[in-house]
C-alpha positions in Angstrom: 30.4 182.3 136.4 32.2 180.4 133.7 32.0 182.3 130.4 33.5 181.9 127.0 36.0 184.4 128.0 36.8 182.7 131.5 36.5 179.0 130.5 39.6 177.3 130.7 41.6 176.5 127.4 41.1 173.2 125.6 44.2 172.0 126.7 43.6 172.5 130.6 39.8 171.2 130.0 41.4 168.0 128.5 43.7 167.5 131.1 40.8 167.8 133.7 38.7 165.3 131.9 41.3 162.5 131.2 41.5 162.6 135.5 37.8 162.3 135.8 38.5 158.7 137.4 40.1 160.7 140.4 37.0 162.9 140.9 34.7 159.8 140.7 37.0 157.8 143.2 37.2 160.8 145.5 33.5 161.0 145.5 33.1 157.1 146.4 36.0 157.5 149.4 33.9 160.3 150.8 30.6 158.4 150.5 32.3 155.3 152.0 33.8 157.2 154.7 30.7 159.1 155.6 32.4 162.7 155.4 29.4 164.0 154.5 27.4 162.6 157.3 29.9 163.7 159.9 30.1 167.3 158.7 27.3 169.0 160.6 25.6 172.6 159.5 28.6 174.5 160.7 32.3 174.3 159.4 34.6 171.8 160.9 38.4 171.6 161.4 39.9 168.8 159.2 41.3 167.4 162.4 37.9 167.0 164.0 36.2 165.8 161.0 39.2 163.0 160.5 38.7 162.2 164.1 34.9 161.6 163.4 35.4 159.2 160.3 38.5 157.7 161.6 41.0 158.9 159.2 44.4 160.5 158.9 44.0 164.4 158.9 46.5 165.3 156.2 45.0 162.9 153.2 41.4 163.7 154.3 42.3 167.3 153.7 43.7 166.6 150.2 40.6 164.5 149.4 38.4 167.6 150.5 40.5 169.9 148.6 39.9 168.0 145.5 36.3 167.7 145.9 36.0 171.2 146.7 37.4 172.1 143.2 34.2 170.5 141.6 31.9 172.5 144.1 31.6 169.3 146.6 32.4 170.6 150.0 34.1 174.2 150.4 37.2 175.2 152.1 37.0 178.4 154.2 39.9 180.9 154.6 40.6 179.7 158.1 41.3 176.0 156.7 37.7 174.6 157.8 35.5 172.9 155.4 31.6 173.4 155.1 28.8 171.9 153.1 27.8 172.9 149.9 24.4 172.2 148.0 26.2 169.2 146.2 28.1 167.8 149.2 24.6 167.6 151.2 23.6 165.3 148.5 26.2 162.7 149.9 24.4 162.6 153.3 22.4 159.3 153.8 19.6 161.4 155.7 19.1 164.1 152.9 15.6 163.8 151.1 17.4 163.9 147.8 20.4 161.9 148.6 22.6 160.7 145.9 24.9 158.6 148.2 24.0 155.3 146.7 23.9 156.4 143.2 27.3 157.7 143.7 28.5 154.3 145.3 26.8 152.3 142.4 28.4 154.1 139.6 31.6 153.7 141.3 31.4 150.0 142.3 34.6 147.7 141.9 33.1 146.0 138.8 33.0 149.5 136.9 36.5 149.8 137.4 37.2 146.5 135.6 35.0 147.4 132.7 35.6 151.1 131.8 39.2 150.1 130.4 37.4 148.0 127.8 35.0 150.6 126.6 36.7 150.5 123.4 36.0 146.7 122.9 32.4 147.2 123.7 32.2 150.0 121.0 33.8 147.7 118.5 31.7 144.8 119.3 28.4 146.3 120.4 28.5 143.7 123.3 28.9 144.0 127.1 32.1 143.1 128.5 31.2 141.8 131.9 30.6 138.4 130.8 34.0 138.2 129.3 35.3 139.6 132.7 33.4 137.3 135.0 32.2 134.6 132.8 28.6 135.1 133.4 25.6 137.7 132.9 25.9 140.6 134.7 23.1 140.3 137.4 24.0 136.8 138.0 27.6 137.8 138.7 26.2 140.7 141.0 24.0 138.6 143.0 26.3 135.4 143.2 29.7 136.9 143.3 29.3 140.6 144.6 26.4 140.6 147.1 27.5 143.8 148.5 27.5 145.5 145.1 24.0 144.0 144.7 23.0 145.6 148.0 24.5 148.9 146.6 22.4 148.6 143.6 19.0 147.9 145.3 19.6 150.7 147.9 20.4 153.0 144.8 17.2 151.9 142.7 15.1 152.5 146.1 16.3 155.8 146.4 15.7 156.9 142.9 12.3 155.3 142.9 11.2 156.9 146.3 12.3 160.3 144.9 10.5 160.0 141.5 7.4 157.9 142.8 5.4 161.1 143.8 6.2 162.8 140.4 4.9 159.6 138.6 1.7 159.6 140.7 1.2 163.5 140.1 1.6 163.1 136.5 -0.7 160.0 135.7 -4.5 160.2 135.4 -5.9 156.7 136.4 -9.4 157.9 137.3 -10.7 155.4 134.6 -8.8 152.4 135.8 -9.5 150.0 138.5 -6.1 147.9 138.4 -2.5 148.7 137.8 0.5 146.6 137.5 4.0 147.9 138.2 6.3 145.8 135.9 9.9 145.5 137.2 8.8 148.0 139.8 11.6 147.1 142.3 10.1 147.6 146.0 6.9 149.0 144.9 7.1 153.0 145.5 5.5 153.8 142.3 2.5 151.7 142.9 2.2 152.6 146.5 2.0 156.1 145.5 -0.7 155.5 142.9 -2.7 153.5 145.6 -2.4 156.3 148.0 -3.7 158.8 145.4 -6.5 156.4 144.1 -8.4 154.7 147.0 -10.4 152.6 144.8 -7.5 151.2 142.8 -6.0 147.8 143.1 -2.2 147.0 142.1 0.0 144.3 141.5 3.9 144.6 141.9 6.1 142.2 139.7 9.6 141.9 140.0 12.3 139.4 140.8 11.9 137.3 144.1 14.9 138.8 145.9 13.6 142.2 144.9 10.0 142.0 146.1 10.7 140.4 149.3 11.8 143.6 150.6 8.8 145.4 149.1 7.7 148.9 150.6 6.2 148.1 154.1 3.2 149.8 153.0 2.5 146.9 150.7 3.5 144.0 152.8 1.2 142.1 155.2 0.1 144.4 157.8 0.7 147.6 155.8 -2.0 150.1 155.2 -2.2 149.1 151.3 -1.5 145.5 151.7 -5.2 144.6 151.0 -5.3 146.5 147.6 -1.9 144.9 146.4 -0.8 141.7 145.1 3.0 141.0 145.0 4.3 138.7 142.4 7.7 137.4 141.9 9.0 136.9 138.7 10.9 138.0 135.5 9.2 140.3 133.2 11.6 139.0 130.3 10.2 135.5 131.0 6.4 136.0 131.5 4.0 138.5 132.9 1.2 136.5 134.9 -0.8 139.5 135.5 -3.9 141.0 134.1 -4.5 144.8 134.6 -6.2 148.0 133.0 -2.9 149.9 133.1 0.9 148.7 133.1 3.6 150.8 134.4 7.2 150.1 133.0 9.7 152.6 134.6 13.4 152.7 133.7 13.7 148.8 133.0 13.7 148.7 129.2 17.5 149.4 128.9 19.0 145.8 128.5 19.9 144.6 125.1 17.2 144.8 122.2 16.1 141.3 122.5 15.4 141.3 126.4 13.7 144.7 125.6 11.4 143.3 122.8 10.7 140.3 124.7 9.3 142.4 127.8 7.1 144.6 125.7 5.7 141.2 123.8 5.0 139.9 127.3 3.2 142.9 128.6 1.0 143.2 125.3 0.2 139.6 125.6 -0.8 139.8 129.3 -2.7 143.0 128.7 -4.4 142.3 125.7 -6.3 144.9 123.2 -7.4 148.0 125.0 -4.8 147.8 127.8 -2.9 150.9 128.6 1.0 150.9 128.8 2.9 153.9 130.5 6.7 153.6 129.5 8.6 156.0 131.7 12.1 156.7 131.0 14.9 159.0 131.4 16.2 159.8 128.0 19.8 160.3 126.9 18.7 163.2 124.8 16.8 164.9 127.3 18.2 168.1 129.3 19.3 168.8 131.9 20.7 165.5 132.7 22.7 164.7 129.5 26.1 164.1 130.9 24.7 161.9 133.6 22.4 160.0 131.1 25.0 159.6 128.2 27.4 158.3 130.8 25.1 156.0 132.1 24.3 154.9 128.6 28.0 153.6 128.1 27.8 151.9 131.4 24.8 150.1 130.4 26.7 149.0 127.1 29.5 147.6 129.2 27.6 145.7 131.7 24.3 144.5 129.9 24.9 145.5 126.5 22.0 147.8 126.9 21.2 151.5 126.1 19.6 154.5 127.3 17.1 155.7 124.9 16.5 158.6 122.9 12.9 159.8 122.4 13.2 158.4 118.7 14.6 155.1 119.8 12.0 154.6 122.5 9.3 155.3 119.8 10.9 152.9 117.6 10.9 150.1 120.2 7.4 150.8 121.2 5.9 150.9 117.8 7.8 148.0 116.4 6.2 145.9 119.6 3.0 146.7 118.4 2.0 149.6 120.7 0.2 153.0 119.5 1.7 155.9 121.5 -1.3 158.1 122.4 0.7 160.7 124.3 4.2 161.8 125.5 5.0 164.2 128.2 7.2 165.3 131.0 7.1 163.6 134.3 9.9 165.8 136.0 12.9 167.4 134.2 14.8 164.1 134.0 11.9 161.5 133.3 9.4 161.5 130.5 6.3 159.0 129.8 4.9 157.5 126.8 1.5 156.7 127.3 0.4 153.9 124.8 -2.5 151.3 124.1 -2.4 147.9 123.0 -4.3 148.1 119.7 -7.1 145.7 119.1 
């Protein structure tokens, strides 16, 4: 265990930090090569692993050794490598897989954007439009379709992993209808419909997203007769009436887009509607390092931000919502349970 006595000196730690890009690149390479998927439950020689992932053995050993310094894979005394708890998360079949999150956070556009962070800090605006001449998601879907697929897979994985926590946390026993706004492929609404058999739901997200909705929600699925799938942009309009609106991890755009979405929800729901906003906060623990890094990435790509508890309270109250309760969904997510006032 690292203690104050054994921690590396500041000069060594700073040298390690400035090479953070090497660590990120190593993780991306391992994910793209499928190293974690090829490494089974038993230690493997580098030569066998290299054959499995179609690489040269010597550079693969260098890649594995670099990651082992961070606890991703472990090198044994006989030169073989084995999994660690972290390296297993790079496997696509792991129930808590972070493979697509790893890829999303290291996509090619990020390497173009990070060097311009000083510009974004000076201006408070995104740098992607200057780099590519168009708004980020427009660029992603028109010019970088492979990256768009990675984004959708990353969001799907994250949503699937948290959906049951959200369903367990929320008491909707008094509601007859819910609307999941910007709900991706609908894992949250599906989990809530499974929990409450009399509940009816609506999933609203962009057309290209909802066309790949959870199979349970699509025609022929076991929940299809209780859900309405609506293609649309919540920043433009929310043509959905419901008792409860769920907004999870989407209020991270620029201030105007966030304010416009909240206004649209309030207008759609009307007085008395319940609005549950779920976010991972930049001042929550234990995900502070990840959340604060993602906060900077949001500044670069959409001019947005992760929220602190206070900044989220400010956005919600400025929009006109009354916050009734604030509670933990899981160690990384918190819920603001609100009401549209009369």
